[in-house]
TORDREN-399282 format. One line per field, with one value per residue: residue number from 0; residue in three letters; x, y, z of N, C-alpha, C, O in turn. Coordinates in pm, 1 decimal. Layout:
// residues N
n: c(NUM  ...)
res: c(ALA  ...)
n.xx: c(X  ...)
n.yy: c(Y  ...)
n.zz: c(Z  ...)
ca.xx: c(X  ...)
ca.yy: c(Y  ...)
ca.zz: c(Z  ...)
c.xx: c(X  ...)
c.yy: c(Y  ...)
c.zz: c(Z  ...)
o.xx: c(X  ...)
o.yy: c(Y  ...)
o.zz: c(Z  ...)
This chain:
// residues 200
n: c(0  1  2  3  4  5  6  7  8  9  10  11  12  13  14  15  16  17  18  19  20  21  22  23  24  25  26  27  28  29  30  31  32  33  34  35  36  37  38  39  40  41  42  43  44  45  46  47  48  49  50  51  52  53  54  55  56  57  58  59  60  61  62  63  64  65  66  67  68  69  70  71  72  73  74  75  76  77  78  79  80  81  82  83  84  85  86  87  88  89  90  91  92  93  94  95  96  97  98  99  100  101  102  103  104  105  106  107  108  109  110  111  112  113  114  115  116  117  118  119  120  121  122  123  124  125  126  127  128  129  130  131  132  133  134  135  136  137  138  139  140  141  142  143  144  145  146  147  148  149  150  151  152  153  154  155  156  157  158  159  160  161  162  163  164  165  166  167  168  169  170  171  172  173  174  175  176  177  178  179  180  181  182  183  184  185  186  187  188  189  190  191  192  193  194  195  196  197  198  199)
res: c(MET  SER  THR  LEU  SER  ASP  HIS  PRO  LYS  GLY  ALA  THR  PRO  LEU  THR  GLU  GLU  ASP  LEU  ASP  GLY  LEU  ILE  PRO  THR  TRP  VAL  ALA  THR  ARG  ALA  ASP  LEU  ASN  GLN  ALA  GLU  GLN  ARG  ASN  ILE  ALA  VAL  ALA  ALA  VAL  TRP  ALA  TYR  GLY  ARG  ARG  PHE  ARG  VAL  ASP  THR  LEU  THR  GLN  GLU  TRP  LEU  LYS  ASP  LEU  HIS  ARG  ARG  MET  PHE  GLU  GLN  VAL  TRP  ARG  TRP  ALA  GLY  GLY  TYR  ARG  LYS  VAL  ASP  THR  ASN  ILE  GLY  ASP  PRO  TRP  TYR  GLU  ILE  GLN  THR  SER  VAL  GLU  GLN  LEU  VAL  LEU  ASP  VAL  HIS  GLU  GLN  CYS  SER  ASN  GLU  VAL  TRP  PRO  PRO  ASP  GLU  ILE  ALA  VAL  ARG  PHE  HIS  HIS  ARG  LEU  VAL  SER  ILE  HIS  PRO  PHE  ARG  ASN  GLY  ASN  GLY  ARG  HIS  ALA  ARG  LEU  ALA  ALA  ASP  VAL  ILE  VAL  MET  GLY  LEU  GLU  GLN  GLU  VAL  PHE  PRO  TRP  GLY  ALA  GLY  ALA  GLU  LEU  THR  ASP  VAL  GLY  PRO  ALA  ARG  GLU  GLU  TYR  LEU  ALA  ALA  LEU  GLN  THR  ALA  ASP  ARG  ASP  GLY  ASN  TYR  SER  ASP  LEU  LEU  ALA  PHE  ALA  ARG  GLN  SER  ALA)
n.xx: c(2176.2  2038.7  2006.4  1946.4  2189.3  2275.5  2139.2  2110.6  2008.4  1630.8  1634.9  1536.2  1384.9  1016.3  877.4  635.9  396.9  499.8  323.2  96.4  -209.8  -196.5  -205.1  -73.9  114.9  365.7  505.8  790.3  1007.0  1108.6  1177.9  1008.5  742.5  678.2  762.5  478.6  305.1  374.7  291.9  7.4  -94.5  -14.5  -242.9  -435.6  -381.2  -405.4  -694.6  -744.5  -656.8  -774.4  -1069.7  -1271.1  -1235.6  -1396.0  -1324.9  -1538.4  -1673.4  -1540.7  -1473.7  -1481.5  -1502.1  -1393.1  -1196.2  -1137.6  -1143.5  -1012.7  -783.3  -813.5  -882.0  -600.9  -429.6  -573.2  -534.2  -297.9  -359.7  -580.2  -682.3  -727.6  -841.4  -960.5  -981.9  -753.9  -720.1  -549.6  -368.6  -73.6  289.4  300.9  28.5  -292.1  -514.6  -661.5  -908.1  -1011.4  -971.7  -1147.1  -1344.1  -1138.9  -1087.1  -1293.0  -1333.4  -1128.4  -1214.1  -1447.2  -1271.0  -1086.1  -1325.5  -1447.5  -1168.2  -1157.1  -1347.1  -1341.4  -1143.9  -933.8  -612.9  -394.1  -446.2  -234.1  -102.9  -358.4  -400.4  -97.2  -146.1  -319.8  -234.3  -37.0  -179.9  -358.7  -112.6  -42.3  -257.7  -271.8  -448.9  -428.8  -330.9  -82.0  43.9  45.3  174.4  180.9  -33.5  -162.1  -20.1  -98.2  -370.1  -343.6  -294.6  -468.8  -700.4  -523.8  -512.3  -818.6  -833.4  -711.4  -469.8  -154.3  -28.3  121.4  523.2  668.0  937.0  1061.2  968.5  1093.3  1142.9  957.7  909.1  1212.6  1480.2  1677.2  1872.6  1611.5  1366.8  1456.0  1492.8  1177.5  1044.4  1164.0  1065.5  778.7  790.5  914.9  686.5  496.8  627.7  656.0  460.1  475.2  493.3  648.6  853.7  768.3  592.6  767.6  905.2  734.6  670.1  906.3  1097.0  1296.7)
n.yy: c(-1960.5  -1641.2  -1469.7  -1289.6  -1110.5  -1096.5  -828.5  -501.5  -285.0  -236.7  -296.2  -636.8  -880.6  -914.2  -1151.2  -1448.7  -1486.7  -1265.0  -1127.4  -1168.9  -1016.4  -843.1  -468.0  -267.6  -265.9  -247.4  -263.8  -427.3  -462.7  -434.1  -213.6  -77.3  -146.2  -18.3  211.3  235.1  204.2  411.5  621.5  561.7  581.3  859.6  958.9  890.4  949.1  1250.1  1219.6  1124.2  1298.9  1529.1  1560.6  1571.7  1382.9  1169.5  999.9  792.6  746.2  556.5  218.3  -116.8  -99.9  198.0  93.9  -74.5  54.1  269.2  143.7  13.9  240.0  327.0  130.8  63.4  99.2  -52.4  -301.9  -600.8  -690.5  -474.7  -360.6  -567.3  -867.2  -1063.5  -1425.7  -1605.9  -1794.8  -1602.5  -1602.0  -1443.2  -1249.1  -1280.5  -1594.5  -1607.4  -1663.9  -1528.7  -1301.7  -1067.2  -1052.2  -1010.0  -769.4  -579.8  -660.3  -473.1  -224.0  -193.8  -136.1  120.0  284.9  252.1  330.7  609.2  762.0  736.9  823.2  637.1  621.6  923.6  1071.6  1033.8  781.8  607.3  596.2  501.8  254.0  132.3  152.0  -52.0  -304.9  -330.1  -370.5  -663.8  -803.6  -828.6  -766.7  -798.1  -884.5  -750.6  -403.7  -349.6  -243.4  27.1  100.6  81.3  311.9  538.7  479.8  525.0  795.8  940.3  864.0  957.6  1320.5  1265.3  1289.9  1577.5  1637.9  1630.8  1529.3  1180.1  1194.8  930.1  832.6  1073.7  1098.3  856.3  603.9  360.6  127.9  50.7  -148.9  -60.0  183.0  345.5  187.2  -64.0  25.4  102.1  -178.2  -277.3  -134.0  -221.8  -466.2  -499.8  -332.1  -619.0  -826.4  -711.7  -583.5  -281.2  31.9  274.3  290.8  256.8  485.8  660.8  687.5  698.9  987.5  1074.4  1324.6  1536.4)
n.zz: c(-1955.9  -1839.5  -1521.3  -1229.7  -1207.4  -1442.7  -1557.2  -1558.1  -1329.4  -1264.9  -1534.3  -1512.6  -1676.4  -1718.5  -1564.5  -1715.3  -1486.1  -1374.2  -1586.1  -1607.0  -1659.2  -1726.5  -1871.2  -2034.5  -2322.1  -2408.4  -2195.5  -2016.5  -1938.6  -1504.4  -1441.6  -1644.5  -1578.8  -1301.5  -1363.8  -1541.1  -1330.0  -1138.9  -1313.0  -1318.8  -1056.9  -950.0  -1099.0  -924.7  -654.1  -737.6  -737.2  -473.7  -264.3  -373.3  -280.0  -57.1  282.4  490.1  824.9  925.7  675.0  531.9  358.3  281.4  5.0  -58.1  -22.9  -249.2  -446.0  -429.8  -481.7  -697.5  -888.1  -840.6  -1018.7  -1236.6  -1501.5  -1552.4  -1479.6  -1495.7  -1301.2  -1144.3  -813.4  -696.8  -469.8  -405.9  -474.6  -445.3  -182.2  -69.3  17.9  235.3  434.7  476.2  493.5  130.0  153.8  411.6  375.8  324.4  519.2  718.0  654.7  658.6  941.7  1031.9  879.9  1074.8  1356.2  1321.8  1252.6  1516.9  1677.9  1582.8  1693.5  1941.0  2018.4  2072.9  1990.6  1909.4  1596.9  1392.9  1478.6  1465.6  1166.8  1094.9  1196.8  1089.3  822.6  875.8  931.9  716.3  527.2  681.4  647.3  324.1  79.4  -200.6  -536.5  -612.8  -528.0  -244.3  -60.2  -117.9  -194.4  102.1  196.3  104.6  160.2  409.5  419.7  309.1  551.3  728.0  663.0  686.3  901.8  973.4  1007.9  873.5  511.4  551.0  454.8  442.4  491.8  399.1  145.5  0.4  -265.4  -194.8  -339.6  -416.3  -372.8  -118.7  132.7  228.0  181.7  324.9  598.5  645.3  608.1  770.3  1060.1  988.0  1049.4  1356.3  1456.5  1333.6  1518.1  1785.4  1881.7  1856.7  1735.1  1747.5  1562.7  1305.6  1349.0  1337.4  1125.4  845.7  943.9  873.0  762.1  504.8)
ca.xx: c(1997.1  2020.4  1969.0  1901.7  2256.8  2284.8  2099.3  2100.4  1864.3  1542.6  1585.9  1475.6  1282.2  948.6  854.4  533.1  388.3  417.5  253.8  -19.5  -361.9  -136.6  -298.6  -8.9  150.9  513.5  629.2  849.7  1089.5  1100.0  1184.0  912.1  633.8  715.2  739.3  314.3  236.5  416.2  209.8  -151.9  -84.9  0.9  -362.1  -533.4  -314.1  -490.7  -816.5  -759.4  -661.7  -872.6  -1195.4  -1273.8  -1322.0  -1438.7  -1270.1  -1618.6  -1708.0  -1396.9  -1525.1  -1399.1  -1576.6  -1348.6  -1047.9  -1113.2  -1200.1  -901.6  -675.4  -867.0  -802.7  -405.8  -369.7  -666.5  -448.8  -199.8  -361.6  -718.0  -749.0  -695.4  -935.4  -1026.5  -886.4  -671.0  -790.6  -481.7  -308.1  29.7  354.9  262.2  -118.5  -430.6  -546.9  -751.0  -1084.5  -1057.0  -928.7  -1309.5  -1345.3  -1027.2  -1040.2  -1421.5  -1274.7  -1010.3  -1211.5  -1470.1  -1165.9  -1069.8  -1430.6  -1427.1  -1077.2  -1142.8  -1534.1  -1318.3  -1010.2  -803.7  -496.5  -367.2  -455.4  -63.7  -104.1  -433.3  -343.9  17.5  -196.0  -450.4  -149.5  18.8  -277.3  -392.4  -12.3  -72.9  -385.8  -237.3  -594.9  -444.8  -211.0  2.9  50.9  -9.0  190.8  164.1  -173.4  -171.7  23.0  -161.1  -509.4  -367.2  -295.2  -601.9  -702.0  -490.5  -594.0  -921.7  -820.6  -675.8  -299.9  -76.1  -26.1  285.3  614.9  657.2  1091.1  1077.7  941.6  1156.9  1096.7  1010.1  933.4  1330.4  1568.4  1733.2  1856.9  1522.3  1308.1  1472.6  1446.8  1070.8  1037.7  1200.9  997.1  680.3  857.6  916.5  548.2  479.3  690.4  669.7  344.1  513.8  495.1  744.6  981.0  682.1  531.3  876.5  965.0  631.0  695.0  1035.5  1105.1  1421.4)
ca.yy: c(-1873.5  -1548.2  -1423.1  -1124.1  -1012.4  -1061.9  -726.1  -393.8  -227.9  -225.0  -419.2  -754.7  -907.5  -981.4  -1293.9  -1506.6  -1467.4  -1135.9  -1077.4  -1240.3  -933.3  -661.9  -408.7  -175.8  -389.0  -208.6  -340.2  -567.8  -490.9  -426.9  -57.9  -46.2  -145.4  44.2  351.8  266.4  197.0  484.3  739.1  506.4  602.5  972.7  1039.3  848.7  1038.9  1335.3  1190.8  1089.3  1435.0  1636.1  1502.4  1530.0  1222.5  1143.3  827.6  774.3  715.8  415.8  116.3  -197.8  3.8  285.1  104.4  -150.5  150.8  334.9  15.7  25.7  334.7  296.7  32.3  15.8  145.9  -102.0  -458.6  -620.6  -707.1  -360.2  -339.3  -724.5  -918.5  -1210.9  -1538.0  -1727.6  -1749.6  -1548.7  -1626.6  -1327.1  -1207.6  -1347.7  -1661.1  -1548.2  -1643.1  -1469.9  -1141.4  -956.2  -1060.8  -900.8  -584.3  -534.9  -588.8  -355.0  -138.9  -116.3  -86.9  186.3  395.7  273.9  421.2  761.0  797.1  718.7  885.7  544.2  662.4  1017.7  1065.3  952.5  645.3  531.1  621.6  398.0  81.7  114.9  93.3  -170.5  -394.9  -375.2  -474.7  -736.5  -868.2  -845.8  -818.0  -760.8  -958.7  -593.8  -302.3  -350.4  -121.4  170.1  120.6  109.6  416.9  655.8  483.2  557.0  971.8  990.4  855.2  1113.7  1393.9  1325.1  1332.1  1681.8  1577.4  1629.2  1374.0  1120.5  1169.3  836.7  848.2  1184.8  1049.3  778.5  538.7  229.0  -12.0  -5.2  -206.6  87.0  203.0  376.0  91.3  -198.5  119.6  88.1  -299.1  -344.0  -98.7  -337.5  -647.3  -490.8  -379.8  -737.1  -878.1  -647.8  -465.4  -183.1  90.7  396.9  293.4  281.6  622.3  774.8  673.2  796.7  1147.1  1127.7  1421.7  1561.3)
ca.zz: c(-1887.4  -1749.3  -1402.2  -1216.4  -1232.5  -1577.2  -1566.9  -1475.1  -1205.0  -1330.1  -1680.7  -1518.9  -1753.0  -1628.5  -1547.4  -1707.1  -1364.0  -1360.3  -1703.2  -1592.4  -1633.7  -1754.7  -1984.0  -2126.1  -2432.1  -2412.0  -2061.1  -2090.8  -1773.4  -1411.3  -1454.0  -1730.4  -1495.1  -1216.0  -1470.5  -1550.0  -1221.3  -1121.4  -1363.4  -1309.9  -882.7  -941.2  -1115.0  -853.5  -573.8  -725.7  -724.3  -356.1  -252.4  -379.3  -192.9  145.6  352.4  675.3  806.7  958.6  554.9  521.4  403.2  204.4  -126.9  -98.8  -39.1  -333.2  -526.1  -419.1  -518.3  -885.4  -904.3  -856.5  -1090.0  -1342.8  -1664.8  -1554.9  -1436.2  -1533.4  -1195.6  -1013.3  -763.4  -661.0  -415.1  -465.3  -517.3  -414.4  -73.5  -129.7  95.9  313.6  423.2  523.1  404.2  63.9  194.3  512.5  303.8  297.9  675.9  798.1  621.9  735.1  1071.3  1042.8  875.6  1198.8  1423.9  1246.7  1272.6  1669.5  1694.4  1578.3  1763.0  2096.5  2009.5  2136.6  1977.9  1849.3  1478.4  1320.8  1516.7  1415.4  1064.4  1086.3  1285.1  1042.9  739.8  903.6  949.2  555.0  472.2  705.2  519.9  207.3  20.4  -363.4  -593.4  -554.0  -490.8  -109.4  14.2  -207.5  -172.4  216.0  213.9  3.5  225.2  527.3  397.7  390.2  678.7  848.5  627.1  681.8  1067.1  1020.8  968.4  681.4  479.8  615.7  427.0  423.2  498.6  300.6  -21.2  -78.8  -331.9  -148.9  -417.4  -519.1  -235.6  -81.8  287.3  331.3  186.9  441.5  707.7  621.7  619.8  955.2  1102.6  989.8  1112.9  1483.6  1476.2  1379.1  1641.6  1929.6  1873.2  1895.3  1646.1  1714.3  1437.3  1187.8  1307.8  1298.3  954.3  796.3  945.1  898.5  660.4  446.3)
c.xx: c(2102.0  1980.3  1971.5  1995.3  2300.6  2215.4  2080.6  1964.9  1803.6  1491.9  1561.4  1386.9  1127.8  880.7  692.6  388.9  296.5  339.9  99.1  -164.8  -322.6  -158.9  -133.9  131.1  353.2  580.3  627.1  973.6  1049.3  1057.5  1032.9  775.4  655.9  670.4  546.7  250.7  227.3  290.7  1.1  -137.8  -79.6  -151.8  -454.3  -502.6  -426.2  -620.7  -826.8  -747.6  -745.1  -1034.3  -1190.8  -1351.4  -1352.7  -1400.3  -1421.8  -1698.6  -1614.3  -1518.1  -1477.1  -1431.6  -1440.9  -1209.7  -1016.0  -1120.2  -1073.4  -752.0  -718.6  -819.1  -653.3  -321.1  -477.7  -586.0  -337.5  -238.0  -501.7  -740.0  -735.1  -836.8  -990.4  -892.6  -862.5  -743.6  -752.9  -432.4  -164.3  161.3  319.3  93.0  -199.6  -450.4  -666.0  -938.7  -1147.0  -1022.7  -1040.0  -1352.6  -1275.5  -1057.6  -1170.7  -1388.6  -1201.9  -1065.5  -1326.2  -1386.6  -1107.0  -1182.3  -1427.2  -1313.1  -1071.8  -1258.7  -1396.0  -1192.2  -873.4  -686.0  -490.6  -391.0  -392.5  -69.4  -231.5  -416.4  -220.9  -110.9  -283.8  -345.7  -92.0  -39.4  -267.0  -251.8  -32.6  -137.5  -295.2  -355.3  -505.9  -321.4  -55.5  -25.0  14.9  -22.1  197.6  36.3  -256.9  -109.5  -69.5  -339.7  -491.2  -287.4  -360.1  -683.7  -696.8  -515.2  -709.1  -976.9  -753.9  -584.1  -246.0  -50.8  152.7  397.3  651.2  827.5  1092.6  1122.0  1004.5  1126.2  1082.5  1010.3  1081.5  1418.0  1668.0  1731.9  1713.7  1395.7  1305.4  1461.3  1264.6  987.9  1083.9  1123.8  844.3  721.5  862.3  759.9  487.7  522.9  635.5  574.6  388.2  578.8  548.7  799.2  897.4  606.7  633.9  939.2  855.8  602.6  845.0  1036.3  1299.1  1475.1)
c.yy: c(-1790.1  -1552.8  -1351.4  -1031.6  -1018.7  -942.2  -622.2  -327.9  -188.2  -260.1  -523.6  -783.3  -980.4  -1131.7  -1331.3  -1457.9  -1303.3  -1049.9  -1115.1  -1052.5  -822.8  -608.4  -374.0  -332.0  -361.6  -208.5  -450.9  -580.2  -437.5  -273.7  16.5  -66.9  -38.2  207.0  342.3  272.6  359.1  625.0  689.0  555.3  774.8  1014.5  979.1  960.5  1150.8  1317.1  1219.2  1230.3  1505.4  1673.9  1511.5  1426.5  1298.9  993.1  761.5  689.4  556.6  318.9  24.8  -177.2  62.6  225.9  11.7  -38.7  223.8  242.1  33.1  146.8  428.7  267.2  11.0  15.2  69.6  -271.6  -428.5  -604.0  -594.7  -373.1  -488.4  -743.9  -1045.0  -1314.3  -1626.7  -1687.0  -1731.2  -1615.6  -1496.3  -1274.7  -1333.4  -1444.5  -1554.2  -1572.0  -1605.6  -1309.8  -1050.5  -999.6  -964.9  -764.4  -523.7  -551.5  -469.1  -197.6  -43.8  -57.3  62.7  337.9  385.6  358.9  559.5  787.0  784.2  777.5  795.9  617.9  774.6  974.3  982.6  804.0  535.6  519.7  438.0  269.2  30.4  37.4  -53.2  -267.4  -451.5  -392.6  -565.6  -816.9  -896.1  -867.3  -805.4  -831.3  -833.1  -491.0  -236.6  -240.2  48.2  194.7  149.8  262.7  528.0  627.9  526.0  772.1  1026.4  1011.1  971.4  1290.5  1434.3  1331.7  1469.3  1701.8  1605.3  1557.2  1333.0  1147.4  1090.9  837.2  935.5  1110.4  930.6  719.5  346.9  112.8  -30.7  -10.4  -94.9  120.4  189.6  246.7  -70.8  -53.7  47.0  -55.4  -331.7  -266.7  -156.9  -445.4  -592.1  -450.7  -543.7  -799.4  -843.6  -585.3  -275.0  -66.6  226.1  399.3  387.0  445.4  712.7  777.4  734.3  925.9  1152.0  1222.7  1487.0  1649.2)
c.zz: c(-1795.2  -1600.5  -1382.3  -1233.1  -1335.8  -1629.1  -1457.4  -1376.8  -1291.0  -1477.3  -1659.9  -1574.0  -1670.8  -1676.9  -1616.0  -1611.6  -1387.4  -1490.8  -1684.3  -1616.9  -1685.6  -1887.7  -2065.7  -2253.5  -2423.9  -2285.0  -2105.3  -1972.7  -1643.4  -1393.1  -1558.4  -1651.6  -1397.2  -1220.4  -1465.6  -1460.9  -1159.6  -1150.6  -1329.1  -1121.4  -830.6  -1023.4  -999.9  -697.7  -565.8  -660.7  -530.0  -275.6  -231.7  -400.2  -112.1  125.1  480.3  688.7  854.1  790.1  508.9  495.5  304.2  25.0  -159.2  -104.0  -133.5  -449.4  -538.5  -490.2  -702.3  -982.3  -944.7  -961.5  -1268.3  -1439.9  -1650.6  -1525.2  -1419.1  -1355.1  -1073.9  -937.7  -695.7  -583.8  -458.6  -431.5  -427.2  -270.2  -134.6  71.9  285.1  274.1  473.9  439.5  292.0  88.0  297.2  473.5  358.8  463.7  781.6  749.6  660.1  863.7  1104.2  975.0  1030.4  1288.0  1389.9  1286.3  1456.0  1726.0  1689.8  1671.4  1888.0  2114.8  2105.6  2122.7  1911.7  1635.4  1413.4  1334.8  1474.1  1256.9  1037.5  1164.0  1146.9  873.0  785.3  961.3  811.0  483.4  506.9  630.9  422.6  70.3  -112.1  -406.1  -546.8  -593.1  -376.8  -1.1  24.5  -145.0  -12.5  265.8  182.2  81.2  364.1  561.8  425.4  427.6  722.1  785.8  659.5  909.0  1103.6  1018.5  849.6  669.6  539.0  451.3  397.8  419.9  405.2  195.2  -48.9  -167.5  -273.4  -191.8  -414.4  -361.8  -243.7  71.2  323.8  305.4  332.4  581.3  729.5  629.8  772.4  1072.7  1099.1  1073.0  1279.3  1541.7  1459.8  1518.6  1759.4  1901.4  1859.2  1757.7  1662.5  1617.2  1326.6  1207.8  1279.7  1145.9  890.3  834.2  942.5  733.2  638.1  544.9)
o.xx: c(2193.6  1916.5  1996.9  1969.5  2390.3  2220.6  2053.0  1843.5  1848.8  1379.4  1546.3  1282.4  1129.1  851.0  608.1  292.3  185.2  307.7  5.8  -157.0  -389.2  -141.9  -87.8  190.3  440.1  692.7  558.6  1020.3  939.7  952.9  977.4  692.7  640.5  603.2  483.9  142.3  122.9  229.3  -95.7  -253.1  -119.4  -176.7  -562.7  -589.4  -506.1  -658.0  -893.8  -851.8  -793.8  -1097.6  -1096.8  -1441.0  -1343.5  -1423.6  -1427.2  -1767.8  -1668.3  -1622.8  -1416.3  -1376.8  -1371.2  -1118.0  -896.5  -1090.0  -1025.7  -646.9  -646.0  -757.1  -616.0  -214.4  -445.2  -558.1  -249.8  -152.9  -555.6  -805.6  -732.4  -938.2  -1095.4  -778.8  -931.5  -837.4  -821.2  -446.0  -122.6  122.8  327.4  40.2  -166.2  -422.2  -734.3  -1041.8  -1267.8  -1052.0  -1011.0  -1424.5  -1313.1  -1047.2  -1162.9  -1411.7  -1223.1  -1008.1  -1317.5  -1404.9  -1083.0  -1147.5  -1408.8  -1338.5  -1004.0  -1220.2  -1367.2  -1138.3  -776.3  -643.4  -579.2  -355.4  -440.7  -50.3  -214.9  -421.4  -246.7  -92.5  -305.0  -365.7  -112.4  25.4  -210.1  -264.3  -59.8  -83.9  -231.9  -350.3  -616.2  -222.5  37.9  -107.1  -29.5  -102.8  210.0  5.5  -363.4  -153.9  -102.9  -425.1  -585.8  -253.7  -369.5  -758.8  -780.1  -534.9  -745.0  -1069.5  -733.2  -569.7  -299.8  -30.8  252.4  346.0  705.1  856.8  1129.6  1232.0  958.6  1026.4  1155.4  1066.0  1103.4  1424.2  1724.7  1631.4  1666.3  1332.8  1219.7  1384.3  1237.0  868.1  1032.8  1114.8  780.5  655.8  790.3  709.8  436.1  445.7  575.3  618.7  313.6  686.0  495.5  808.2  916.4  571.6  617.8  1003.8  881.3  516.9  903.0  987.4  1391.1  1588.1)
o.yy: c(-1825.3  -1651.7  -1272.5  -914.4  -935.9  -934.0  -630.2  -346.4  -123.3  -258.8  -582.1  -725.7  -1072.0  -1188.5  -1249.9  -1402.2  -1252.7  -931.2  -1080.1  -994.8  -719.8  -669.6  -454.1  -438.6  -448.2  -161.8  -530.4  -685.9  -382.1  -224.9  125.4  20.8  66.8  284.0  425.3  330.9  420.3  695.0  764.7  536.9  817.5  1132.8  1036.7  1032.5  1170.0  1375.7  1305.2  1265.6  1547.0  1751.0  1459.7  1383.6  1407.8  898.8  647.5  588.0  464.2  316.0  86.5  -246.3  17.2  278.8  -16.8  -82.8  241.5  288.7  60.7  154.8  521.9  315.1  -42.6  -99.5  102.4  -357.9  -328.3  -515.0  -614.7  -395.0  -473.6  -698.0  -1117.7  -1295.8  -1699.3  -1570.9  -1805.7  -1649.7  -1509.6  -1261.4  -1449.0  -1426.4  -1461.3  -1515.9  -1616.5  -1215.1  -961.6  -908.0  -890.1  -662.4  -406.7  -449.3  -387.1  -90.1  70.1  61.7  115.0  448.4  487.1  447.3  628.2  876.1  902.8  779.6  838.0  679.4  774.4  873.9  877.7  720.6  415.2  401.8  326.5  174.1  -86.3  -73.2  -154.5  -331.0  -554.4  -433.0  -638.2  -896.4  -1000.5  -956.6  -791.4  -841.1  -848.3  -469.2  -122.0  -185.3  137.8  283.6  209.5  318.2  604.1  716.0  559.1  836.9  1118.5  1105.7  1057.9  1378.1  1551.4  1355.7  1497.5  1823.6  1599.7  1476.4  1402.4  1118.3  1113.6  845.1  886.3  1070.8  885.5  782.1  250.5  14.1  -151.7  74.4  -49.8  100.5  102.6  211.1  -136.1  -92.3  -39.6  -48.2  -402.2  -326.0  -142.5  -493.9  -668.1  -507.4  -595.3  -814.2  -922.5  -471.3  -177.1  -83.3  308.8  508.0  498.9  513.9  817.9  861.3  853.1  987.4  1235.7  1188.1  1483.2  1696.1)
o.zz: c(-1721.0  -1564.4  -1473.3  -1260.3  -1351.9  -1751.8  -1337.8  -1384.4  -1385.4  -1527.3  -1767.1  -1543.6  -1588.6  -1782.0  -1578.7  -1663.6  -1401.5  -1486.5  -1756.6  -1508.4  -1694.8  -1993.1  -2147.0  -2236.9  -2433.4  -2266.6  -2169.7  -1930.1  -1652.2  -1350.3  -1543.4  -1676.4  -1459.6  -1151.7  -1399.9  -1465.6  -1136.9  -1070.1  -1322.0  -1082.6  -722.2  -1000.2  -990.1  -648.4  -474.1  -559.1  -472.7  -220.3  -126.6  -472.3  -51.7  52.4  537.0  613.1  808.0  799.5  448.1  560.2  216.7  -60.9  -249.9  -166.9  -142.1  -560.2  -650.6  -534.1  -797.8  -1088.3  -1016.0  -999.9  -1374.2  -1474.8  -1730.5  -1546.8  -1372.1  -1301.0  -952.4  -1003.9  -633.1  -593.9  -530.1  -354.0  -354.9  -231.7  -223.2  183.8  407.2  163.7  500.2  321.1  334.9  51.0  317.9  546.4  438.9  503.6  871.8  817.7  697.7  928.4  1193.5  992.8  1076.2  1314.0  1498.7  1327.9  1523.3  1807.8  1766.2  1747.2  1903.6  2225.4  2168.5  2220.5  1826.2  1573.6  1370.6  1246.3  1454.4  1221.8  992.1  1087.9  1114.2  822.6  718.4  1044.5  774.4  367.8  411.3  553.8  438.0  -14.3  -165.0  -333.5  -468.1  -682.2  -370.1  74.0  107.9  -65.5  3.4  366.3  273.0  71.7  435.6  660.9  506.6  403.8  748.8  870.0  671.7  986.5  1221.6  1028.4  739.0  760.3  559.2  343.3  289.5  300.6  298.6  156.5  -153.8  -203.3  -296.6  -143.8  -408.5  -272.8  -343.2  139.4  396.7  405.1  391.9  669.2  812.5  657.1  859.5  1180.2  1203.4  1165.2  1344.1  1638.8  1559.0  1613.3  1832.2  1886.6  1855.3  1699.7  1588.4  1560.0  1279.0  1111.8  1217.8  1083.3  871.1  770.6  1011.7  625.7  719.8  530.8)
């Protein structure tokens, strides 16, 4: 029986669960999947950054549409909330309510300037990742959505750790996850704010 250590980085074969709903027939390894997803995300980013966005128009439907655009060439379930519980995230039957409350909170925070724009966007990102509404791609979706929100608040998009590939195991991902965990544990967003604005 082969183990993960038998395969070079990125060459790990996908499991049956990984393959559920997969569209491209050429994808066989984790590296293939990352490549297919990144191509699709690049198309979605052009769409997201190329239109004027006002935070008061943020809705659940927009968030679902963004996820669909990011992954529609890779996953049949792109843009749909998960229907099962996972080891992280809200119970699946609470996702719609949780995301709706998050959207309402962001509208209120922006209207009343509760925090600076960066903090509003980073707190939104953290909460959306915590809800974990989709089967996959939650971190990437939440980062792109936070970028669009901060642009709508007339700020520059976040470098997110100087543009590091946060899906790969490495120091940048570890720093990012540690910052999310600090926000979870202490409600302290300073590390996550610093990471989001960290540039080369």
